[in-house]
DRENDO-1510 file (C-alpha; in Angstrom, 1 decimal, always signed):
<recs>
REC; n; res; u; v; w
REC; 1; MET; +0.0; +0.0; +0.0 .
REC; 2; ASN; +1.4; +3.4; -1.0 .
REC; 3; LEU; +1.1; +5.9; +1.8 .
REC; 4; ASN; +1.0; +8.8; -0.6 .
REC; 5; LYS; -2.0; +7.6; -2.6 .
REC; 6; ASN; -5.4; +6.2; -1.7 .
REC; 7; MET; -6.3; +2.7; -2.8 .
REC; 8; ILE; -9.4; +4.3; -4.2 .
REC; 9; GLN; -9.6; +8.1; -4.8 .
REC; 10; VAL; -12.9; +9.9; -4.7 .
REC; 11; TYR; -13.4; +12.8; -7.1 .
REC; 12; GLY; -16.3; +15.2; -7.6 .
REC; 13; LEU; -17.0; +18.9; -7.8 .
REC; 14; LYS; -17.6; +20.8; -4.6 .
REC; 15; LYS; -21.2; +20.2; -3.4 .
REC; 16; SER; -21.6; +17.1; -5.4 .
REC; 17; GLY; -21.6; +14.4; -2.7 .
REC; 18; THR; -17.9; +13.8; -2.1 .
REC; 19; ASN; -18.3; +14.0; +1.7 .
REC; 20; PHE; -21.2; +11.5; +1.5 .
REC; 21; LEU; -19.1; +9.1; -0.5 .
REC; 22; GLU; -15.9; +9.5; +1.6 .
REC; 23; PHE; -17.9; +9.0; +4.8 .
REC; 24; SER; -19.4; +5.8; +3.2 .
REC; 25; LEU; -16.0; +4.5; +2.2 .
REC; 26; VAL; -14.4; +5.2; +5.6 .
REC; 27; LYS; -17.3; +3.7; +7.6 .
REC; 28; ASN; -17.9; +0.6; +5.4 .
REC; 29; PHE; -14.5; -0.3; +3.9 .
REC; 30; PRO; -12.0; +0.6; +6.6 .
REC; 31; GLU; -9.4; -1.8; +5.0 .
REC; 32; ILE; -8.7; +0.8; +2.3 .
REC; 33; GLY; -7.4; +3.4; +4.8 .
REC; 34; TYR; -9.0; +6.3; +2.9 .
REC; 35; PHE; -7.7; +9.8; +3.7 .
REC; 36; ASN; -8.4; +13.2; +2.3 .
REC; 37; ALA; -5.4; +14.1; +0.2 .
REC; 38; TYR; -4.0; +17.6; -0.2 .
REC; 39; PRO; -1.2; +17.5; -2.8 .
REC; 40; LYS; +1.6; +19.9; -2.2 .
REC; 41; LYS; +2.0; +20.6; -5.9 .
REC; 42; ARG; -1.5; +21.9; -6.3 .
REC; 43; SER; -3.6; +24.6; -4.6 .
REC; 44; GLY; -4.8; +24.2; -1.1 .
REC; 45; GLN; -7.9; +22.5; -2.4 .
REC; 46; ALA; -8.4; +18.8; -1.7 .
REC; 47; LEU; -7.4; +16.4; -4.4 .
REC; 48; LYS; -11.0; +15.2; -4.6 .
REC; 49; HIS; -12.1; +18.5; -6.2 .
REC; 50; HIS; -9.3; +18.6; -8.9 .
REC; 51; LYS; -9.7; +17.1; -12.4 .
REC; 52; PRO; -9.9; +13.4; -12.0 .
REC; 53; ASP; -6.6; +11.4; -12.6 .
REC; 54; LEU; -6.3; +7.7; -12.5 .
REC; 55; ASN; -2.6; +8.0; -11.5 .
REC; 56; GLU; -3.6; +9.3; -8.1 .
REC; 57; ALA; -5.0; +6.0; -6.9 .
REC; 58; GLU; -3.7; +2.4; -6.6 .
REC; 59; LEU; -6.9; +0.6; -7.6 .
REC; 60; GLY; -9.0; +3.2; -9.3 .
REC; 61; ILE; -11.3; +6.2; -8.7 .
REC; 62; ILE; -14.9; +6.8; -7.9 .
REC; 63; TYR; -16.4; +10.0; -9.5 .
REC; 64; ILE; -19.6; +11.3; -7.8 .
REC; 65; TYR; -21.8; +13.9; -9.4 .
REC; 66; LYS; -25.2; +15.5; -8.9 .
REC; 67; ASN; -27.6; +16.0; -11.7 .
REC; 68; TYR; -27.0; +19.5; -13.0 .
REC; 69; LYS; -30.4; +20.9; -11.9 .
REC; 70; ASP; -29.6; +19.7; -8.4 .
REC; 71; TRP; -26.0; +20.8; -8.3 .
REC; 72; VAL; -26.5; +24.4; -9.4 .
REC; 73; PRO; -28.8; +25.4; -6.4 .
REC; 74; SER; -26.4; +23.6; -4.1 .
REC; 75; VAL; -23.4; +25.5; -5.4 .
REC; 76; LYS; -25.3; +28.8; -5.4 .
REC; 77; ARG; -26.5; +28.3; -1.9 .
REC; 78; GLU; -23.0; +28.3; -0.6 .
REC; 79; TYR; -20.8; +29.4; -3.5 .
REC; 80; SER; -17.8; +27.2; -3.6 .
REC; 81; GLY; -15.8; +29.0; -6.3 .
REC; 82; GLN; -16.6; +26.1; -8.7 .
REC; 83; ASP; -16.9; +27.1; -12.3 .
REC; 84; LEU; -20.3; +26.0; -13.6 .
REC; 85; ASN; -18.8; +24.9; -16.9 .
REC; 86; GLU; -16.7; +22.3; -15.0 .
REC; 87; TRP; -19.8; +20.2; -14.4 .
REC; 88; GLN; -19.7; +18.8; -17.9 .
REC; 89; GLU; -16.0; +18.9; -18.3 .
REC; 90; PHE; -15.3; +16.7; -15.3 .
REC; 91; LEU; -18.0; +14.2; -16.3 .
REC; 92; ASP; -16.6; +14.1; -19.8 .
REC; 93; ILE; -13.1; +13.4; -18.5 .
REC; 94; VAL; -14.1; +10.4; -16.4 .
REC; 95; LYS; -16.2; +8.9; -19.2 .
REC; 96; THR; -12.9; +8.4; -21.1 .
REC; 97; PHE; -11.2; +6.4; -18.3 .
REC; 98; ASP; -10.7; +2.6; -18.3 .
REC; 99; GLU; -14.0; +1.3; -16.9 .
REC; 100; SER; -12.2; -1.4; -14.9 .
REC; 101; LYS; -10.6; +1.4; -12.9 .
REC; 102; CYS; -13.3; +4.0; -12.7 .
REC; 103; LEU; -16.8; +4.0; -11.2 .
REC; 104; ILE; -19.1; +6.9; -12.0 .
REC; 105; LEU; -21.9; +7.4; -9.5 .
REC; 106; ASN; -24.9; +9.8; -9.4 .
REC; 107; HIS; -25.3; +11.2; -5.9 .
REC; 108; GLY; -29.1; +11.0; -5.9 .
REC; 109; TRP; -29.0; +7.3; -7.0 .
REC; 110; CYS; -26.5; +6.6; -4.2 .
REC; 111; VAL; -28.7; +8.1; -1.6 .
REC; 112; ASP; -31.7; +6.1; -2.9 .
REC; 113; ASN; -29.8; +2.8; -3.4 .
REC; 114; PHE; -27.1; +3.0; -0.7 .
REC; 115; GLU; -26.6; -0.8; -0.2 .
REC; 116; GLN; -26.5; -1.4; -4.0 .
REC; 117; MET; -23.9; +1.4; -4.2 .
REC; 118; LEU; -21.7; -0.4; -1.6 .
REC; 119; LYS; -22.1; -3.6; -3.5 .
REC; 120; MET; -21.0; -1.9; -6.8 .
REC; 121; ILE; -17.9; -0.5; -5.0 .
REC; 122; SER; -17.2; -3.9; -3.4 .
REC; 123; ASP; -17.5; -5.7; -6.8 .
REC; 124; LYS; -15.5; -3.2; -8.7 .
REC; 125; PHE; -12.5; -3.0; -6.4 .
REC; 126; GLY; -12.6; -6.4; -4.7 .
REC; 127; LEU; -13.6; -5.2; -1.2 .
REC; 128; THR; -15.5; -7.0; +1.5 .
REC; 129; LEU; -19.0; -5.8; +2.1 .
REC; 130; PRO; -19.9; -4.9; +5.6 .
REC; 131; GLU; -22.4; -7.1; +7.4 .
REC; 132; VAL; -24.2; -4.0; +8.7 .
REC; 133; PRO; -23.8; -1.0; +6.3 .
REC; 134; ILE; -23.3; +2.4; +7.9 .
REC; 135; ARG; -24.9; +5.3; +6.0 .
REC; 136; PRO; -25.0; +8.9; +6.8 .
REC; 137; THR; -28.4; +10.0; +8.1 .
REC; 138; SER; -27.7; +13.7; +8.6 .
REC; 139; ARG; -25.8; +16.4; +6.7 .
REC; 140; LEU; -22.1; +16.0; +6.9 .
REC; 141; ASP; -19.7; +18.7; +8.0 .
REC; 142; LYS; -16.8; +19.8; +5.7 .
REC; 143; GLY; -14.2; +17.4; +7.1 .
REC; 144; GLY; -13.7; +15.4; +4.0 .
REC; 145; ALA; -12.7; +11.8; +4.8 .
REC; 146; LEU; -12.9; +12.8; +8.5 .
REC; 147; CYS; -16.3; +14.3; +8.2 .
REC; 148; GLN; -18.8; +13.9; +11.0 .
REC; 149; GLU; -22.6; +14.0; +10.9 .
REC; 150; THR; -24.2; +17.2; +12.0 .
REC; 151; LYS; -27.7; +17.7; +13.6 .
REC; 152; LYS; -29.0; +19.2; +10.3 .
REC; 153; GLU; -31.4; +17.1; +8.3 .
REC; 154; TYR; -30.0; +15.6; +5.2 .
REC; 155; ILE; -31.7; +17.0; +2.1 .
REC; 156; HIS; -32.0; +15.0; -1.1 .
REC; 157; TYR; -33.6; +17.2; -3.7 .
REC; 158; THR; -34.9; +15.1; -6.5 .
REC; 159; LYS; -34.8; +11.6; -7.8 .
REC; 160; GLU; -33.5; +10.8; -11.3 .
</recs>
């Protein structure tokens, strides 16, 4: 295991569900030792919000996104400095990746199909499914891989 890379690297635009996915990986697949990477060669922004790169992970990446109509209000509510044009650009990038090393997940689908999402991750990367899955039930703070649940209600806007 490389201590400078995650076995699986999460990617997604700000406000797209990266904390939800990181929380789910940390709580359900502790064997991967997921951490929130901040590369020295890049801005102070977490790696997960940079353009996806297969070279930043040992096994592969998971890209999470929200439907555009759900993502825009989320970004505007708490402007994250994210360029609205990046929504399509990032999705187009990951669609070119080797499917055996990349899993693309829609946030709304993940919320509605949590256990199926965990099974997809397990199958794709050869991980052991937890006997009792742990899912976030409240909004998550901004702690990345170390995020904690808050007392605020989790809001899922629309179903696909």
